C-alpha positions in Angstrom: 27.9 105.7 -3.8 30.0 102.7 -4.8 28.4 100.8 -1.7 24.9 102.0 -2.9 25.5 100.4 -6.2 26.6 97.1 -4.9 23.5 96.8 -2.6 21.2 97.8 -5.5 23.2 94.9 -7.7 22.6 92.4 -5.0 19.0 93.2 -4.7 18.4 92.8 -8.3 19.9 89.2 -8.4 17.1 86.8 -8.6 16.5 84.6 -5.5 17.2 80.9 -6.0 13.8 78.9 -6.1 14.0 75.6 -4.3 13.6 72.7 -6.6 12.0 69.4 -5.1 12.5 66.0 -6.6 9.1 64.1 -6.2 9.5 60.3 -6.5 6.2 58.4 -7.0 6.0 54.8 -6.8 2.6 54.7 -8.3 1.1 56.0 -11.6 -0.5 59.3 -10.5 0.8 62.8 -9.3 -2.8 64.1 -9.3 -4.3 62.0 -6.5 -5.7 63.2 -3.3 -2.4 62.3 -1.4 -0.4 64.5 -3.6 -2.9 67.3 -3.6 -2.6 67.1 0.3 1.3 67.6 -0.1 0.9 70.6 -2.2 -1.6 71.9 0.1 0.5 71.5 3.0 3.2 73.5 1.1 0.8 76.2 0.3 -0.2 76.5 4.0 3.3 76.9 4.7 3.7 80.0 2.1 5.1 77.9 -0.9 3.2 78.0 -4.1 4.3 75.7 -7.0 5.9 77.4 -10.1 6.3 80.5 -8.0 8.5 80.2 -5.1 9.2 76.3 -5.2 9.5 73.9 -8.2 8.6 70.3 -8.2 10.1 67.7 -10.6 7.9 64.6 -10.7 9.1 61.3 -11.8 6.4 58.3 -11.8 7.4 54.5 -11.4 3.9 53.4 -12.6 4.2 50.7 -9.9 7.3 49.2 -11.5 9.9 48.8 -8.8 12.9 48.2 -11.2 12.4 52.0 -12.4 12.9 53.6 -9.1 16.5 53.5 -9.1 16.9 55.2 -12.5 14.1 58.0 -11.6 15.9 58.7 -8.3 19.2 59.2 -10.2 17.5 61.3 -12.9 16.0 63.6 -10.2 19.5 63.9 -8.5 20.9 65.0 -11.9 18.4 68.0 -11.9 20.1 69.1 -8.8 17.2 69.1 -6.6 17.3 70.5 -3.1 15.4 67.8 -1.5 13.8 64.2 -2.6 10.6 63.4 -1.5 9.9 59.6 -1.8 6.2 58.8 -2.0 4.2 55.4 -2.1 5.9 53.1 0.5 9.1 51.6 1.4 10.5 50.9 -2.0 10.8 54.7 -3.2 12.4 55.7 0.0 15.1 52.8 -0.3 15.6 54.0 -3.9 16.3 57.4 -2.9 18.6 56.6 -0.1 20.7 54.4 -2.4 20.9 57.1 -4.9 22.3 59.9 -2.7 23.9 60.2 0.7 24.0 64.3 0.6 20.7 65.4 -0.6 18.0 65.5 2.0 15.3 62.8 1.5 11.8 62.9 3.1 9.5 59.8 3.0 5.9 60.1 3.3 4.4 56.6 4.2 6.9 53.9 5.1 5.7 51.0 7.3 8.9 50.2 9.3 11.8 52.8 8.5 14.0 51.1 11.1 13.3 47.5 10.0 13.8 48.6 6.4 17.1 50.0 7.1 16.3 53.6 6.4 16.8 55.1 9.7 18.7 54.3 12.9 16.0 55.2 15.1 12.5 57.1 15.0 13.9 59.9 17.5 17.3 60.2 15.8 17.1 59.0 12.1 20.8 59.9 11.4 22.0 60.3 7.8 20.0 62.4 5.3 16.6 60.8 5.5 13.5 61.2 7.5 9.9 61.5 7.0 6.5 59.7 8.3 5.7 56.0 9.1 2.3 54.6 8.0 3.1 51.6 10.5 1.6 49.6 7.6 3.0 46.3 9.1 1.3 46.6 12.7 -1.9 47.4 10.9 -2.4 44.1 9.3 -3.7 42.5 12.7 -6.3 45.1 12.9 -7.3 44.5 9.3 -7.7 40.6 10.2 -9.6 41.6 13.2 -12.2 43.7 11.2 -12.7 40.9 8.9 -13.4 38.2 11.5 -15.7 40.6 13.0 -17.4 41.3 9.7 -17.9 37.3 9.3 -17.0 35.2 12.5 -17.3 32.2 10.2 -14.1 32.9 8.2 -11.3 30.5 9.1 -9.1 31.3 6.4 -7.7 34.7 4.8 -5.7 34.9 1.7 -3.0 37.8 1.6 -1.8 39.3 -1.6 2.0 40.3 -1.4 5.2 40.4 -3.4 8.1 38.6 -1.6 10.6 40.8 -3.3 9.4 43.9 -1.5 11.1 44.6 2.0 7.9 46.3 3.2 5.4 43.7 2.0 7.7 41.1 3.7 7.4 43.0 6.9 3.7 43.3 6.6 3.2 39.6 5.6 5.1 38.5 8.9 3.0 40.6 11.0 0.0 39.3 9.3 1.2 35.6 10.2 1.6 36.5 13.8 -1.9 38.2 14.0 -3.6 35.3 12.2 -2.3 32.8 14.9 -3.6 34.9 17.6 -7.0 35.2 15.9 -7.2 31.5 15.2 -7.1 32.1 11.5 -5.4 30.2 8.7 -3.4 32.6 6.4 -3.0 31.7 2.8 -0.1 33.2 0.9 -1.0 34.9 -2.6 2.5 35.7 -4.0 2.2 38.3 -6.9 5.1 39.6 -8.8 3.2 41.0 -12.1 -0.2 41.7 -13.5 -0.1 38.3 -15.0 -0.1 36.6 -11.7 -3.5 38.0 -10.7 -5.8 35.6 -12.3 -3.7 32.4 -10.9 -3.7 34.2 -7.4 -7.4 34.4 -7.1 -8.0 31.1 -8.5 -5.7 29.6 -5.7 -7.9 31.3 -3.1 -11.1 30.0 -4.9 -9.6 26.5 -5.0 -9.2 26.4 -1.2 -12.6 27.9 -0.8 -10.9 31.1 1.1 -13.8 33.6 2.0 -11.6 36.7 2.9 -8.7 38.7 1.4 -6.4 41.1 2.7 -4.5 43.6 0.4 -1.7 45.6 1.9 -0.5 49.0 0.8 1.9 48.7 -2.3 2.2 51.1 -5.2 2.0 48.3 -7.8 -1.3 47.0 -6.3 -2.6 50.6 -6.2 -1.9 51.1 -9.9 -4.0 48.0 -10.5 -6.7 48.4 -8.1 -9.8 48.6 -10.4 -8.5 44.9 -11.8 -8.1 43.7 -8.1 -11.3 44.9 -6.7 -13.1 43.3 -9.9 -11.5 40.0 -9.2 -12.2 40.1 -5.5 -15.9 41.0 -6.4 -16.0 38.0 -9.0 -14.5 35.5 -6.5 -17.1 36.9 -3.8 -14.1 37.6 -1.4 -14.8 39.8 1.5 -11.7 42.0 1.0 -10.2 44.7 3.2 -7.7 47.0 1.6 -4.9 49.1 3.1 -6.0 52.3 1.3 -9.4 53.9 0.6 -8.9 54.3 -3.1 -9.8 50.7 -3.3 -13.1 51.2 -1.7 -13.8 54.2 -3.6 -13.1 52.0 -6.8 -15.8 49.5 -5.5 -13.8 47.4 -3.1 -15.4 46.3 0.3 -13.6 47.8 3.2 -10.4 49.7 4.0 -8.6 50.4 7.4 -5.5 52.5 7.4 -3.8 55.7 8.3 -5.1 58.9 6.6 -2.6 59.1 3.8 -3.8 62.6 3.1 -2.8 63.6 6.6 0.6 62.0 6.2 1.3 63.7 2.9 0.0 67.0 4.1 2.4 66.7 7.1 5.5 65.7 4.9 5.3 69.4 3.6 6.6 70.6 7.2 9.6 68.6 6.8 10.4 70.2 3.3 9.9 73.6 5.0 12.0 72.8 8.0 14.9 71.3 5.8 14.8 74.5 3.5 15.1 76.6 6.5 18.4 74.9 7.5 17.3 71.8 9.4 19.2 68.4 9.1 17.1 65.4 8.3 19.2 63.5 10.9 17.8 65.7 13.8 14.1 65.6 12.5 12.3 62.7 14.1 10.2 60.2 12.3 6.4 61.0 12.9 3.8 58.3 13.0 0.2 58.5 12.0 -2.4 60.3 14.3 -5.4 59.8 12.2 -7.0 56.5 10.8 -9.8 55.8 8.4 -12.3 52.9 8.3 -14.3 53.1 5.0 -16.9 50.7 4.0 -18.7 50.1 0.8 -22.3 48.7 1.3 -22.9 48.4 -2.7 -19.8 46.1 -2.8 -21.0 44.2 0.2 -24.4 43.7 -1.4 -22.7 42.3 -4.7 -21.0 39.6 -2.8 -24.2 38.7 -0.5 -22.4 40.1 2.7 -24.4 41.8 5.5 -22.1 44.0 7.6 -22.8 43.8 11.3 -24.3 46.9 12.8 -21.5 47.1 15.2 -18.9 47.1 12.8 -20.8 49.5 10.4 -21.2 52.1 13.4 -17.3 52.2 13.7 -16.8 53.4 10.0 -15.6 56.9 9.5 -17.3 56.8 6.0 -19.9 54.5 4.3 -20.4 54.4 0.6 -24.0 53.4 -0.4 
């Protein structure tokens, strides 16, 4: 009888619900990428608010807030930290804890950034998905040149204080040399630098613009798209949200796919796997999106061979 009472008492004890700390570099938790992560969890049997809890913290594109937000999430005793929106949130999470498991969703060069020891054996308490952002800079420059072979100079928007953007900029320099293009550096550290950056491009009569993936830029994508159109720059972006906001073109990994796959890391870690033993995965799906309305606004005709390669065309 005593044994039966003991078993009954154990059965009545509420099961601990896993708590996920979700660190966002940008300004939204409701975009298609974050919904893709939640969809990935649902496919694995997790329902937010029922058998899994998610604590969101948003940096609003301000890198200096990431460290405090990561510490705040750790203080909530989360079981796993999910760092979204590039290299900087992942670095902030890693600096904040060496014990809590960390999953990153889209880091350009995890090894170069010092996040993992290798892709196959990450080591430590962190793993996740790479978006190989740096290597894709060359592909974006190729698409710009194919769109208009007359381009000789391409401006690159970047922030030298960002490790991820620094790697991407170096890759862009190498790719530009191989393509015979001159690269114009447009350094931006805050929204107050946007106008002067685009003026610098206009002063040199630069015809094209490359905007890499960066939470701060994403937070101000409407303004960046507006300035690109106003300056009549043929711009290619890393993320499709810019094109949906009126930008010309984007080429990059399917972020929705990366975020959905990040949910499987959460599932494996909750079931006992260690981040050190979970290999970093790379993108398997890529998207090329073109906005014909934006092309018309700047007087650009997209060549048929480029148009035919687009995964999506916005008219």
